[in-house]
N, C-alpha and C positions, 0 to 999 in steps of 0.2 A: 168594154163591158161585154161579158159573154155569159149567156144562160146555158147551163148544162144540166141534163137530167140523168139520174141514175135510179136504181130501184129503191134508193133511200129518200128520193125527193127531187125537187128542182132547186138548183143553186145558181146564184149570180157570182161571177168572178170579176171584180172591179180592180183594175190596176191602180195601185197607190204607191207613191214614193216610199223608199225604205225609211226615210226620216220623217214621215208623216206622224203627227201627234194628235192626240185627242180625237181619234176616229169615233164618229157617232153615227148611228143609223136612226133617222127620224122617220118612223113609219107613218106618222100623221101627215107629214109633208112629202112623203115619197122621195126622200133624198138622204144622201150620206154626206157628212161634212168632216173636214179635217184641217189641221193647221200645219204649215211649214214656215218656220222662222216668223211666227206670229201673224202670218198672212192666211186668211181663211179661203178654203176651196170647197165647192159643193158639186156633187154629182147627182143628177136626177135619176131616180129609179123607175122601173116599170110599175104600173099600178099593182097594188096588192100589199099584203103584209109580209115583211121580211124580217128575219131574226139573224143577228150577227153570230157567226160561228167563230172565226178567227182570221188572222192574216196568214198567208202561206209561210212567212218567215217565223212566225211564232206558234204554228199549229202543233198540237200534241198528237200522239198516236191515237188516243181515245177520240179526239175531235175528228181526225181523219177517218176513223172507223165509222163515224156517223154519216159519212159522205159516200164512201166507196163500197162496192159490192164484194161480199165474201165469195170465195171460190173453193170448190172441191170437185174432184173428178167424179164420174158416175160409177165408179167401182163400188161393190158392196161394202168394202172397207176402204174409205178414202185414203189413197196413197199420197195425194197432193192436196194440201189444204193451205189456205192463205187468203190473199185478196187479189182481185182480178187485175191483170195487166191489160190495160185498155188499148195498147198498141199491138200486142201479139196475142191473138185469141185462138184456141184456148191456151192460156198460160196463166201463171199466177205470180204474184209478187210476195215476198216474205213478210213485208210489213204494210200497214195501211198507209203510211206516209209514202212509201215507194209506189204503191198503187195510185195514190193521189197525184204523184208526179207524172205517172203514165197517163192518167186521165187528162191532166193539163196539156201534155204534149199531143195527145190524140185529138184534142180539140183546137189545135193551132195556137195555143198560148205558149209562152216561154217560161221554162222552169226557173230561170234566173231572175225573173221579175217578181215583185211582191204584189199579191192580190188579196183584197179583202173578200172574204167568202160569206155570203148571206144565204139563208135557206128560206124558201117560200113557205109561209104558214097557211094553213087551211082556214 
């Protein structure tokens, strides 16, 4: 589990198997639960309220946009617009999903693994 902050909020990235089913975030109990082959697994969350965004394998461009920072250069007429590349700054990625992959890598996580993404609620 890794906590990552962007200008869009604080997020938890929790590694879950690709074949995990019935992923649920139980904020009253500060835990996430899921099933693999009908066997239950639970992950304890840090205190606070967390809302589920998606898993990295199923995330949409719109969901990724709610996590990563938009980028444009400081020119009067922006010549480069897109989403921040977290590995090479200042640089941008063409899509929010590409930006999310760079955020994951920049924080020492592996892009080939599946993560459940939760956002901290105020």
